[in-house]
C-alpha positions in Angstrom: 29.6 20.0 -6.2 26.9 20.4 -8.8 24.6 23.4 -8.9 21.1 22.1 -8.2 18.7 22.5 -11.1 16.3 24.6 -9.0 19.1 27.2 -8.9 19.8 27.1 -12.6 21.9 24.0 -13.0 21.3 21.1 -15.4 18.8 18.5 -14.3 20.3 15.2 -13.1 18.0 13.2 -15.3 16.7 13.9 -18.8 13.6 11.8 -18.4 11.3 12.0 -15.4 12.1 9.4 -12.7 8.8 8.4 -11.0 7.9 6.4 -7.9 5.8 3.4 -8.8 6.9 2.9 -12.4 5.4 -0.6 -13.1 7.5 -3.7 -12.9 6.9 -6.1 -15.8 7.1 -9.9 -16.2 8.7 -11.7 -19.1 6.8 -10.7 -22.2 6.8 -14.2 -23.6 5.3 -15.6 -20.3 2.4 -13.0 -20.5 1.9 -13.8 -24.2 1.5 -17.5 -23.4 -1.4 -16.6 -21.1 -2.9 -14.3 -23.7 -2.9 -17.1 -26.2 -4.9 -19.2 -23.8 -7.5 -16.3 -23.5 -7.8 -16.0 -27.3 -8.1 -19.8 -27.7 -10.8 -20.1 -25.0 -12.6 -16.8 -25.8 -13.3 -16.7 -22.0 -12.7 -13.1 -21.0 -14.4 -12.8 -17.6 -16.9 -14.5 -15.2 -14.5 -16.7 -13.2 -12.6 -18.1 -16.2 -9.8 -20.7 -16.1 -7.0 -18.1 -15.6 -8.8 -16.5 -12.6 -9.3 -19.9 -11.1 -5.6 -20.8 -11.6 -4.6 -17.4 -10.3 -6.7 -17.9 -7.2 -5.2 -21.3 -6.5 -1.6 -20.0 -6.9 -2.4 -17.0 -4.7 -3.7 -19.2 -1.9 -0.4 -21.2 -2.1 1.8 -18.2 -2.3 0.1 -16.3 0.5 -0.3 -19.5 2.6 -4.0 -18.9 3.3 -7.0 -21.2 2.8 -9.1 -18.8 0.7 -8.1 -16.0 -1.6 -10.7 -14.4 -3.9 -9.3 -12.3 -6.8 -11.2 -8.9 -7.0 -11.2 -6.2 -9.7 -9.3 -3.8 -7.5 -8.1 -3.2 -4.0 -10.8 -0.6 -3.1 -13.7 -2.9 -4.1 -11.9 -5.6 -2.1 -12.0 -3.3 0.9 -15.7 -2.6 0.5 -16.6 -6.3 0.0 -14.5 -7.4 3.0 -16.0 -4.7 5.2 -19.6 -5.8 4.3 -18.7 -9.4 4.8 -17.4 -8.6 8.3 -20.6 -6.6 9.0 -18.8 -3.3 9.5 -21.2 -0.5 10.2 -21.7 2.6 12.3 -18.0 3.4 13.2 -14.7 1.7 12.3 -11.3 2.7 13.7 -8.4 3.0 11.3 -5.3 5.1 10.8 -5.4 8.5 9.0 -1.9 7.8 7.7 -2.9 5.6 4.8 -4.0 5.9 1.2 -7.4 7.6 0.9 -9.1 4.5 -0.5 -9.1 3.0 3.0 -11.5 5.6 4.6 -13.3 6.1 1.3 -14.3 2.4 1.3 -16.1 3.1 4.6 -17.5 6.5 4.0 -18.9 5.3 0.6 -21.0 2.8 2.6 -22.0 5.5 5.1 -19.7 4.0 7.8 -17.9 6.6 9.9 -14.1 6.3 9.7 -12.6 7.1 13.2 -9.0 8.1 12.7 -6.4 6.8 15.1 -2.9 8.1 15.5 0.3 6.3 14.5 2.9 5.4 17.1 5.7 7.8 18.1 8.5 7.3 15.5 6.4 4.7 13.8 4.4 4.6 10.5 1.7 2.2 11.7 -1.4 2.7 13.8 -0.8 2.8 17.5 -2.8 0.2 19.5 -3.0 2.6 22.4 -4.7 5.2 20.2 -7.2 2.5 19.0 -8.0 1.7 22.5 -8.9 5.3 23.5 -11.3 5.6 20.5 -13.3 2.5 21.2 -17.0 3.1 21.9 -20.3 1.3 21.8 -20.5 2.4 18.2 -17.3 0.7 17.2 -18.0 -2.3 14.9 -14.5 -2.9 13.5 -10.9 -2.1 13.3 -8.8 -1.7 10.1 -5.0 -2.0 10.5 -2.9 -0.8 7.6 0.6 -2.4 7.0 2.1 0.9 5.8 5.0 0.5 3.4 4.6 -3.2 4.0 5.8 -2.9 7.6 3.6 -4.9 10.0 1.0 -3.4 12.4 1.3 -4.5 16.0 -1.1 -7.4 15.2 -0.9 -9.1 18.6 -2.0 -6.0 20.5 -4.6 -5.1 17.8 -6.1 -8.6 17.8 -6.2 -8.6 21.6 -8.1 -5.3 21.7 -10.5 -6.6 19.1 -11.1 -9.8 21.0 -11.7 -8.0 24.2 -14.1 -5.6 22.5 -15.8 -8.3 20.4 -15.1 -6.6 17.0 -13.6 -7.9 13.8 -10.2 -6.9 12.4 -9.5 -6.3 8.7 -5.9 -5.7 7.6 -5.2 -3.5 4.6 -2.2 -5.2 3.2 -2.1 -3.3 -0.1 1.7 -2.7 0.4 2.5 -6.1 1.8 2.2 -8.8 -0.8 4.5 -11.7 0.1 5.4 -10.4 3.6 5.7 -12.2 6.9 6.0 -11.1 10.5 7.3 -13.4 13.2 7.2 -16.2 10.6 3.4 -15.6 10.0 2.2 -14.7 6.5 0.3 -11.4 6.6 -2.7 -13.1 5.0 -3.2 -15.1 8.2 -3.5 -12.0 10.5 -6.9 -10.9 11.7 -10.3 -12.0 10.3 -9.4 -11.1 6.7 -6.8 -9.1 4.7 -7.0 -7.3 1.4 -4.2 -6.9 -1.2 -3.9 -4.4 -4.0 -2.6 -5.5 -7.4 -2.6 -2.0 -8.9 0.0 -1.3 -11.6 2.2 0.7 -9.2 2.6 -2.1 -6.7 5.6 -4.4 -6.5 3.3 -7.2 -7.7 0.4 -6.3 -9.9 -2.2 -7.6 -12.3 -2.6 -4.3 -14.3 -5.5 -3.5 -12.0 -6.8 -5.9 -9.3 -6.8 -7.0 -5.7 -7.8 -9.9 -3.5 -9.4 -10.8 -0.2 -7.6 -13.4 1.9 -9.0 -15.3 4.9 -9.0 -18.6 6.6 -12.8 -18.3 7.4 -14.7 -20.5 4.9 -18.1 -18.8 5.6 -16.6 -15.3 5.1 -14.9 -16.5 1.8 -18.2 -17.8 0.5 -20.0 -14.6 1.4 -17.3 -12.6 -0.5 -17.7 -14.9 -3.6 -21.4 -14.3 -3.6 -21.1 -10.5 -3.2 -18.5 -10.1 -5.8 -20.7 -11.7 -8.5 -24.1 -10.1 -8.0 -25.1 -12.7 -5.4 -25.5 -15.4 -8.0 -25.3 -18.9 -6.4 -22.9 -21.3 -8.2 -22.8 -19.0 -11.2 -26.5 -19.7 -12.0 -27.9 -16.5 -13.4 -31.5 -17.1 -12.3 -30.6 -17.8 -8.7 -29.6 -14.8 -6.5 -28.9 -15.7 -2.9 -27.2 -12.5 -1.8 -27.1 -8.7 -2.4 -24.0 -8.3 -4.5 -22.2 -6.2 -7.0 -19.7 -6.8 -9.8 -16.3 -7.2 -8.2 -14.9 -9.9 -10.4 -11.4 -10.0 -11.8 -11.1 -10.4 -15.6 -9.0 -13.0 -17.4 -6.6 -10.4 -18.7 -5.8 -9.2 -15.2 -5.4 -12.8 -14.0 -3.0 -13.4 -17.0 -0.8 -10.5 -15.9 -1.0 -11.7 -12.2 0.1 -15.3 -13.2 2.9 -13.9 -15.3 4.0 -11.6 -12.5 4.1 -14.6 -10.1 6.7 -16.1 -12.2 8.9 -13.0 -11.8 7.9 -12.1 -8.2 11.0 -13.4 -6.4 13.3 -11.8 -9.0 11.6 -8.4 -8.5 11.7 -8.9 -4.7 15.5 -9.4 -4.9 15.9 -6.4 -7.1 14.0 -4.3 -4.6 16.2 -5.6 -1.8 19.3 -4.7 -3.6 18.0 -1.2 -4.3 17.0 -0.8 -0.6 20.5 -1.8 0.5 22.1 0.7 -1.9 19.8 3.5 -0.7 20.7 2.5 2.9 24.4 2.8 2.1 24.3 6.2 0.4 21.7 7.7 2.8 23.9 6.9 5.7 26.2 9.7 4.4 23.4 12.3 4.1 22.7 14.1 7.3 19.0 14.5 7.9 17.7 11.9 5.4 16.7 9.0 7.7 15.7 5.9 5.9 12.7 4.1 7.4 13.9 0.5 7.9 11.8 -2.7 8.4 11.4 -3.9 12.0 13.3 -6.9 13.2 10.0 -8.8 13.5 9.7 -9.0 9.7 10.8 -12.4 8.5 10.0 -11.8 4.9 9.7 -8.5 3.0 9.0 -7.2 -0.5 11.1 -4.0 -0.1 8.5 -2.2 -2.2 9.0 1.2 -0.8 12.1 3.3 -0.1 11.0 6.0 2.3 13.0 8.6 4.3 12.0 10.9 7.1 13.5 14.2 6.5 14.9 16.1 9.5 14.7 19.8 8.4 17.1 21.0 11.1 19.9 18.6 10.0 19.2 18.5 6.3 18.7 22.3 5.9 15.4 22.2 4.1 11.8 21.2 4.8 10.5 18.1 3.2 8.3 20.1 0.8 11.2 22.3 -0.4 13.3 19.1 -0.8 10.6 17.6 -3.0 10.4 20.7 -5.0 14.2 20.7 -5.5 14.2 17.0 -6.5 11.5 17.6 -9.1 13.7 20.2 -10.7 16.2 17.4 -11.1 13.4 15.2 -12.8 13.2 13.1 -9.6 9.5 12.8 -8.8 9.7 11.7 -5.2 6.4 11.5 -3.4 5.0 12.8 -0.1 3.6 9.4 0.7 1.2 9.9 2.6 0.4 13.6 2.8 -1.4 15.4 4.4 -3.1 12.5 6.2 -6.7 11.4 5.2 -8.2 13.5 8.0 -7.0 16.7 6.1 -8.5 15.6 2.8 -12.1 16.1 1.5 -14.6 15.1 2.8 -13.0 14.2 6.1 -11.7 17.7 6.9 -15.2 19.0 6.7 -16.9 16.1 8.4 -14.4 15.7 11.2 -12.7 19.1 11.6 -11.4 18.3 15.1 -9.7 15.0 14.1 -6.2 16.6 14.0 -6.4 17.3 17.7 -5.7 13.7 18.5 -3.3 12.9 15.7 0.0 14.7 16.6 2.2 11.9 15.4 0.4 11.5 12.1 0.6 15.3 11.5 4.4 15.3 12.2 5.1 12.1 10.1 3.1 13.4 7.1 5.3 16.5 7.0 8.5 14.4 7.0 8.3 11.4 4.6 9.6 11.2 1.1 9.2 8.1 -1.1 12.0 7.4 -3.6 11.9 5.4 -6.9 12.7 1.7 -6.8 11.9 -1.4 -8.8 13.2 -2.9 -12.0 14.1 0.4 -13.7 16.3 1.6 -10.8 20.0 0.6 -10.5 23.1 1.5 -8.6 24.0 4.4 -10.9 20.5 5.9 -10.6 20.6 5.6 -6.8 24.0 7.2 -6.6 22.9 10.1 -8.7 19.8 10.6 -6.5 22.1 10.7 -3.5 24.4 13.2 -5.2 21.4 15.4 -5.8 20.3 15.3 -2.2 23.8 16.2 -1.1 23.9 19.1 -3.5 20.5 20.3 -2.4 21.5 20.1 1.2 24.8 22.0 0.6 22.8 24.8 -1.1 19.9 24.8 1.3 20.1 28.5 2.2 20.0 29.6 -1.5 17.2 27.2 -2.3 15.2 28.4 0.7 15.6 32.0 -0.3 14.6 31.2 -3.9 11.5 29.2 -2.9 10.3 31.5 -0.2 
């Protein structure tokens, strides 16, 4: 048994090990796309690589329309405007803060719903209790890539005559019940941020099967210019366009996406094997309804009573080992600024969210992680658990 670094032992890793270290495509593949940019001198404004990227995304996601956007947050804002979201929109608090920010930024009130008991996704029953005459939309978030209960959410939305937007930032290339996520609801957004399993440096996309909605998004994302004509503005818009350099990275990543998916799957299976031997570290596994996954996140719920330490103390001990695991998501958006001030009583109806946000730890995965690294992470967790009393005394 090794003495944990937090108690004076040597750190398990010399270099910091981070969650979300970027995956990379073949350098030669990217350079070929860069050559095309230099040869064309077309850098932005719906260039040939963006068009090619759009077409390949539509094929990959199995959706009629996919509009590349400069980032996932702007994609949310554009999709929300195209769906005529206003007044109040129901969404989970257990999500990345960009989701409610995209609403609040547009002076739309985010109404926070709870997650299900022992689930990471929004509870349809909680959504139903929050519906009112002011509700103009629902946002479901596929947390860690795991699917929302789309059938119940879509039924609630249909009965209430509101639109559904799915935040699929974690869920590129996923399917549930044989259905690609891009086909769920009225529209879905994807994030292609550098930390995602699939990325385009920075970027995002809006996917939909609704032709009118897609056209509205195209107009809004390019200042409202009709057909690219700079003296004809048909819509109130902003600049949400993706650049050619981001499209180049996206195209190169598409060539490597299945290889990265398989690497993630192998890592997940290794984590599952070693975590089975660590009492109190409960790996969150995909539901049986998932028919295709990207294995982007490795997340455990820590049981303090069985493991011996709280999640926060465990994270602190891991960081001393140079393992920068994340509390993903903590503390819940309702406890962040400005929502804690605007909606101070929100926590009263979010007991499952409060509990979950105190338990989860996200561990490193992706191309840079292998069997040896996972084994050492597991050894660190075992050593931390074995020395829980000493660590608690030192931290407290």
